[in-house]
C-alpha positions in Angstrom: -55.0 42.8 -233.6 -55.3 42.9 -229.8 -55.2 39.5 -228.1 -57.7 39.2 -225.3 -57.7 36.2 -223.0 -60.6 35.6 -220.6 -60.4 33.1 -217.8 -63.9 32.1 -216.8 -67.1 31.9 -218.7 -69.7 33.3 -216.3 -71.6 36.5 -216.9 -68.5 38.6 -216.4 -66.5 36.5 -218.8 -68.9 35.8 -221.7 -70.3 39.4 -221.7 -66.7 40.7 -221.9 -66.0 38.3 -224.7 -68.9 39.7 -226.8 -67.8 43.3 -226.2 -64.2 42.5 -227.0 -65.1 40.9 -230.3 -67.4 43.8 -231.1 -64.4 46.1 -230.7 -62.2 44.0 -232.9 -60.2 42.0 -230.4 -59.0 38.5 -231.0 -60.7 36.7 -228.1 -60.0 33.4 -226.4 -62.1 32.3 -223.5 -61.0 29.5 -221.1 -63.7 27.7 -219.2 -63.5 24.5 -217.3 -67.2 23.6 -216.7 -69.4 25.2 -219.3 -70.4 28.6 -220.5 -72.5 30.6 -218.1 -70.5 29.6 -215.1 -72.2 29.2 -211.7 -74.8 31.8 -212.6 -76.2 29.5 -215.3 -75.2 26.0 -214.2 -75.6 25.9 -210.4 -76.8 29.2 -209.0 -79.1 31.9 -210.6 -80.8 30.0 -213.4 -81.4 26.8 -211.4 -82.6 28.5 -208.2 -84.9 30.8 -210.1 -86.3 27.9 -212.1 -87.0 26.1 -208.8 -88.7 29.3 -207.5 -90.8 29.5 -210.7 -92.2 26.0 -209.8 -92.8 27.2 -206.2 -94.7 30.3 -207.5 -97.1 28.1 -209.4 -97.7 26.0 -206.3 -98.3 29.1 -204.3 -101.0 30.3 -206.8 -102.7 26.9 -206.6 -102.7 26.9 -202.8 -104.2 30.4 -202.7 -106.8 29.9 -205.4 -109.6 29.5 -202.8 -109.0 33.1 -201.7 -110.3 34.3 -205.1 -113.1 31.9 -205.3 -111.7 28.9 -207.2 -112.1 25.3 -206.0 -112.2 21.7 -207.2 -115.5 20.6 -208.8 -117.3 17.7 -207.0 -114.4 17.3 -204.6 -114.2 18.2 -200.9 -110.4 18.5 -201.0 -108.6 21.9 -201.1 -107.2 22.7 -204.5 -103.6 22.9 -203.1 -103.9 19.5 -201.5 -104.9 17.9 -204.8 -101.5 18.8 -206.4 -98.3 16.9 -205.6 -94.7 17.8 -206.3 -92.5 15.5 -208.3 -89.2 16.9 -207.2 -87.2 14.6 -209.5 -89.0 16.1 -212.5 -88.6 19.6 -211.2 -84.9 19.2 -210.7 -84.5 17.4 -214.1 -86.2 20.4 -215.7 -83.8 22.7 -213.9 -80.8 20.8 -215.0 -82.0 20.7 -218.6 -82.8 24.5 -218.7 -79.3 25.2 -217.3 -77.7 23.0 -220.0 -79.8 24.7 -222.7 -78.9 28.2 -221.5 -75.2 27.3 -221.4 -75.5 25.9 -225.0 -77.2 29.1 -226.2 -74.3 31.2 -224.8 -71.7 28.9 -226.3 -73.4 29.1 -229.7 -73.6 32.9 -229.5 -69.9 33.3 -228.6 -68.8 30.9 -231.4 -71.0 32.7 -233.9 -69.3 36.0 -232.9 -65.8 34.5 -233.4 -64.8 33.8 -229.9 -62.4 30.9 -229.5 -63.5 28.7 -226.5 -61.0 26.4 -224.8 -62.4 23.7 -222.4 -60.0 23.7 -219.5 -58.6 25.7 -216.6 -56.6 28.9 -217.0 -53.8 30.4 -214.9 -51.6 33.5 -215.3 -48.0 33.0 -216.2 -47.0 36.6 -215.7 -49.3 39.6 -216.6 -49.3 39.0 -220.4 -49.6 35.2 -220.7 -52.2 32.6 -219.8 -51.6 28.9 -219.6 -54.7 26.9 -220.6 -54.6 23.5 -218.9 -56.7 21.1 -221.0 -57.2 17.3 -221.4 -54.7 17.5 -224.3 -52.0 19.3 -222.3 -51.0 22.9 -221.6 -51.4 25.6 -224.2 -49.6 29.0 -223.9 -51.8 32.0 -224.8 -50.1 35.3 -225.3 -52.4 38.2 -224.1 -52.3 41.9 -224.5 -55.3 42.0 -222.2 -56.4 39.5 -219.6 -59.7 39.3 -217.8 -60.0 37.1 -214.7 -63.6 36.1 -214.1 -63.3 32.9 -212.1 -66.3 33.4 -209.9 -66.7 31.8 -206.5 -67.8 28.5 -204.9 -70.0 27.6 -201.9 -68.3 28.0 -198.5 -68.1 24.7 -196.6 -67.7 24.2 -192.9 -65.3 21.6 -191.6 -68.0 20.6 -189.1 -70.7 20.2 -191.8 -69.1 18.6 -194.9 -71.7 18.3 -197.7 -72.1 14.7 -199.0 -74.6 15.4 -201.8 -77.1 12.9 -200.3 -78.3 14.4 -197.0 -76.1 17.5 -196.6 -76.0 19.9 -199.5 -74.6 23.1 -200.8 -76.8 25.1 -203.2 -74.8 23.7 -206.1 -75.6 20.1 -205.2 -79.2 20.2 -204.1 -80.6 19.8 -207.7 -79.5 16.1 -207.6 -82.2 15.5 -204.9 -84.9 13.2 -206.4 -87.4 13.0 -203.6 -89.2 15.6 -201.6 -87.5 16.0 -198.2 -89.5 15.2 -195.1 -87.9 18.0 -193.2 -85.3 20.4 -194.8 -83.0 22.3 -192.4 -81.6 25.5 -194.1 -78.5 26.9 -192.4 -78.1 30.6 -193.3 -80.7 33.2 -193.6 -79.0 35.5 -196.2 -80.3 35.8 -199.7 -79.5 32.2 -200.8 -80.8 30.5 -197.6 -84.0 32.6 -197.6 -84.8 31.9 -201.3 -84.4 28.2 -200.9 -86.4 28.1 -197.6 -89.2 30.1 -199.3 -89.2 27.9 -202.4 -89.2 24.5 -200.6 -91.9 25.7 -198.1 -94.1 26.6 -201.1 -93.5 23.2 -202.5 -94.9 21.6 -199.3 -91.7 20.8 -197.6 -91.4 21.2 -193.8 -88.6 23.7 -193.4 -86.6 25.0 -190.5 -84.4 28.0 -191.2 -81.5 28.6 -188.9 -80.6 32.3 -188.7 -77.8 33.7 -186.6 -79.3 37.2 -186.7 -82.3 38.7 -185.0 -84.3 38.2 -188.2 -83.9 36.8 -191.7 -82.2 38.7 -194.5 -79.9 40.8 -192.3 -78.4 42.6 -195.3 -81.7 43.8 -196.7 -84.0 46.7 -195.9 -85.2 46.1 -192.3 -88.9 46.7 -193.1 -88.6 44.3 -196.0 -86.9 41.7 -193.9 -89.6 42.0 -191.3 -92.3 41.3 -193.9 -90.5 38.2 -195.1 -90.0 37.0 -191.6 -93.8 37.4 -191.0 -94.6 35.6 -194.2 -92.2 32.7 -193.4 -93.7 32.2 -190.0 -97.3 32.4 -191.2 -96.5 29.8 -194.0 -95.6 27.2 -191.4 -91.8 27.6 -191.6 -89.9 27.4 -188.3 -87.4 30.3 -188.1 -84.8 30.0 -185.4 -83.4 33.6 -184.9 -80.2 34.2 -183.0 -79.2 30.5 -183.5 -75.7 29.9 -184.6 -75.0 26.5 -186.2 -71.8 24.8 -185.2 -72.1 21.8 -187.5 -74.2 19.2 -189.1 -73.8 15.4 -189.3 -75.6 12.4 -190.6 -77.2 9.9 -188.3 -78.6 7.2 -190.4 -81.4 8.7 -192.5 -81.4 11.9 -190.5 -79.3 15.0 -190.3 -78.6 16.7 -187.0 -77.6 20.3 -186.8 -75.9 21.4 -183.6 -76.5 24.9 -182.4 -74.2 27.1 -180.2 -76.7 26.9 -177.3 -76.3 23.2 -177.1 -79.6 22.3 -178.8 -80.0 20.1 -181.8 -82.3 20.4 -184.8 -83.2 17.1 -186.5 -84.3 16.8 -190.1 -84.1 14.5 -193.1 -81.9 16.8 -195.2 -79.8 20.0 -194.7 -78.8 22.8 -197.0 -75.8 24.8 -196.0 -76.0 28.4 -197.3 -73.2 30.0 -195.4 -71.5 32.2 -198.0 -69.1 31.8 -200.9 -65.3 31.7 -201.4 -63.6 33.4 -204.4 -61.9 31.1 -206.9 -58.6 33.0 -206.8 -56.1 30.4 -205.4 -53.4 28.6 -207.5 -54.0 30.6 -210.7 -50.9 32.7 -210.6 -52.5 36.0 -209.5 -50.1 37.2 -206.9 -47.1 36.0 -208.9 -48.4 38.2 -211.8 -48.7 41.2 -209.5 -52.4 41.1 -208.9 -53.3 42.3 -205.4 -55.8 40.3 -203.3 -57.8 41.4 -200.3 -57.6 39.6 -196.9 -60.7 37.6 -198.0 -59.0 36.4 -201.2 -60.9 38.6 -203.5 -59.2 40.5 -206.4 -58.9 44.2 -205.8 -60.2 46.2 -208.7 -61.0 49.8 -209.4 -64.3 51.2 -210.9 -63.1 50.3 -214.5 -62.2 46.7 -213.4 -58.4 47.2 -213.4 -56.3 45.1 -211.1 -52.9 46.2 -209.7 -51.2 44.4 -212.6 -51.0 46.3 -215.9 -53.2 44.8 -218.6 -55.0 42.5 -216.1 -58.7 43.1 -215.4 -61.1 41.2 -213.2 -64.9 40.9 -213.0 -67.6 39.1 -211.1 -67.8 37.2 -207.8 -64.0 36.8 -207.6 -63.7 40.6 -207.0 -66.2 40.7 -204.2 -67.6 44.0 -205.5 -71.3 42.9 -205.5 -72.3 39.3 -206.0 -74.8 39.8 -208.7 -74.8 38.5 -212.3 -75.8 41.9 -213.6 -72.8 43.5 -211.8 -70.4 40.9 -213.1 -71.6 41.4 -216.6 -71.2 45.1 -216.4 -67.7 44.8 -214.9 -66.7 42.6 -217.8 -68.1 45.0 -220.4 -66.5 48.0 -218.7 -63.1 46.2 -218.6 -63.3 45.7 -222.4 -64.5 49.2 -223.2 -61.7 50.6 -221.1 -58.9 48.3 -222.3 -59.8 48.5 -225.9 -60.2 52.3 -226.0 -64.0 52.7 -226.2 -66.0 55.3 -224.3 -66.7 54.1 -220.8 -68.3 55.2 -217.6 -66.9 53.8 -214.3 -69.1 51.3 -212.4 -71.6 53.2 -210.2 -73.0 50.9 -207.5 -75.5 53.6 -206.5 -77.5 52.7 -209.6 -77.5 48.9 -209.2 -80.8 47.2 -208.7 -81.0 43.8 -207.0 -83.7 41.3 -206.1 -84.3 38.6 -203.5 -86.6 35.9 -205.0 -88.5 35.0 -201.9 -92.3 35.1 -201.9 -93.0 38.0 -202.0 -89.8 39.3 -203.6 -87.7 42.2 -202.4 -86.3 44.5 -205.0 -84.0 47.4 -204.2 -82.1 50.2 -206.0 -79.9 53.1 -205.0 -79.5 54.3 -201.5 -81.0 52.4 -198.5 -83.1 53.2 -195.5 -80.0 52.7 -193.4 -78.3 55.5 -195.5 -81.1 57.8 -194.7 -81.3 56.9 -191.0 -77.6 57.3 -190.4 -77.3 60.6 -192.4 -75.1 59.2 -195.1 -77.8 60.5 -197.5 -80.0 63.4 -196.4 -83.2 62.3 -197.9 -87.0 61.8 -197.5 -88.8 58.5 -197.2 -92.3 57.5 -198.4 -93.6 54.0 -197.7 -97.0 52.7 -198.8 -98.4 49.3 -197.9 -99.4 47.0 -200.8 -102.7 46.2 -199.2 -104.1 49.7 -200.1 -103.5 49.0 -203.9 -106.6 48.1 -205.9 -104.8 45.5 -208.0 -103.3 43.9 -204.9 -106.8 43.6 -203.4 -108.0 41.9 -206.6 -105.1 39.4 -206.4 -105.6 38.8 -202.6 -102.2 40.2 -201.9 -101.7 41.5 -198.3 -98.0 41.4 -197.6 -95.6 44.0 -199.1 -95.0 47.7 -199.7 -93.3 50.3 -201.9 -90.8 52.7 -200.5 -89.2 55.7 -202.3 -86.2 57.8 -201.2 -85.7 61.3 -202.6 -83.6 64.3 -201.9 -85.2 67.3 -200.1 -85.8 70.5 -202.1 -85.0 69.0 -205.5 -87.1 65.8 -205.1 -84.5 63.7 -207.1 -85.2 60.0 -206.6 -82.1 58.4 -205.0 -83.4 54.9 -204.1 -86.3 52.6 -203.5 -87.6 49.3 -202.2 -90.4 47.2 -203.5 -91.8 44.2 -201.6 -94.3 42.4 -203.8 -94.8 39.5 -206.2 -92.7 40.3 -209.3 -90.9 43.1 -207.5 -88.0 42.3 -209.9 -90.2 43.8 -212.6 -91.7 46.6 -210.6 -88.3 48.0 -209.6 -87.4 49.1 -213.2 -89.2 52.4 -213.1 -87.3 53.3 -209.9 -84.1 52.1 -211.4 -84.7 54.4 -214.4 -85.5 57.3 -212.1 -82.3 56.8 -210.0 -80.0 56.3 -213.1 -81.4 59.4 -214.8 -81.9 61.6 -211.7 -85.6 62.0 -212.2 -87.7 63.8 -209.6 -90.6 62.4 -207.7 -92.8 64.9 -209.6 -91.7 63.5 -212.9 -92.3 59.9 -211.6 -95.8 61.0 -210.3 -96.7 62.7 -213.5 -96.0 59.6 -215.6 -99.1 57.6 -216.5 -99.5 54.2 -214.9 -102.2 51.6 -215.8 -105.2 51.4 -213.5 -105.4 49.1 -211.7 -101.8 48.0 -211.4 -99.2 47.4 -208.7 -97.0 50.0 -210.3 -99.6 52.6 -209.5 -98.4 52.5 -205.9 -95.0 53.8 -207.2 -96.6 56.9 -208.7 -98.8 57.3 -205.5 -95.8 57.2 -203.2 -94.0 59.8 -205.5 -97.1 62.0 -205.4 -97.1 62.0 -201.6 -93.5 63.2 -201.5 -94.4 66.3 -203.4 -93.8 69.4 -201.3 -92.3 67.7 -198.3 -89.3 69.0 -196.5 -86.8 67.0 -194.4 -88.8 67.8 -191.3 -92.2 66.7 -192.8 -91.4 63.1 -193.9 -94.5 60.9 -193.5 -94.4 57.1 -193.7 -97.8 55.5 -194.2 
């Protein structure tokens, strides 16, 4: 029987463990915090649970737009609902624990041995598990390193867990901040800024770029910037934060131009650092990049024979879904099952702001720079009948296809629940469907997904010189 040892119990690790057991491996998983890793305990599950609460609050605040109001009360409906942040965060922590427990139960039921502790390589075919009871040597025919990453901290803005937070710490906050300063306008910063604004918190978002979400579709980021500013959020574009410090019950964020932003609390969302130090990687022959990430190929192999890696520690794409797929691919490959290499062109991703941004396949930048010779069709959400019924005005759908063949190669959706709406486009990209096939597929009327079919219909018959964006 093949011995498989997995270091790290996040999506890359636990999904790999399930596949390895399915293929007959003897699997040991070493995890120091709890199954699910950061994705379940401090990142994806907690942040999206917070966002779920924010979505409810948004619906309450916009109820008047569809004709709903309090009976015998002159107050606005939104003003009649308050936020108990202590309860919100308590629910988040409980859901994270429950999800971790479910994963643990599933792995044990499938016969995976789980060791609570830290793991490090002792050469390419042996792992040392460091536990409360001492070290245990684990011989391994196959090793998967899935150690994840942790929040980057600035020396000039050290989090204290009371006034200055990383995204992993903020769920200990019991009271609604008077004024939350969010430093960093990438996905993490934008999501938290959006959620806390919806919960009624005064938010200032410090963005070093010309607009929020610099890594996303430019049209989509422009919509989110507009929504943020209209919601009352203060967005400081082109503002580079040098540091943050406590002054009594306040936090002061210093900017490069010499100005200061004063708030009650500060969330630092300035990137992540891979967990790859002091675990014996380089000694075992595993090559690291300059940023400290593990270098892997498309089947998750490292430079050391028999050692694979998956997830945020590889820097391939910081998504739980990608980590999980990397872990599965590693086991399929190492245990001799059929396997297709990881194809990042088919990955779909989502930013959980309000509205959400969902993407798949190639980007507008790929089209504009000629990396992909394709056509673009963009339809605003406000023209959709279902959007009008729901009083939705911000958002759009965008489809990219190849000229002549009409094969769908990418898309962007900016809308509430865009994470659900992107699936038809994801299927189209993965299976090389054409815009005609997408257009000829029935959609419900009225529905937001109807705009996907409409955009596909409008691409019918266009050449590269006839692209129209509505």
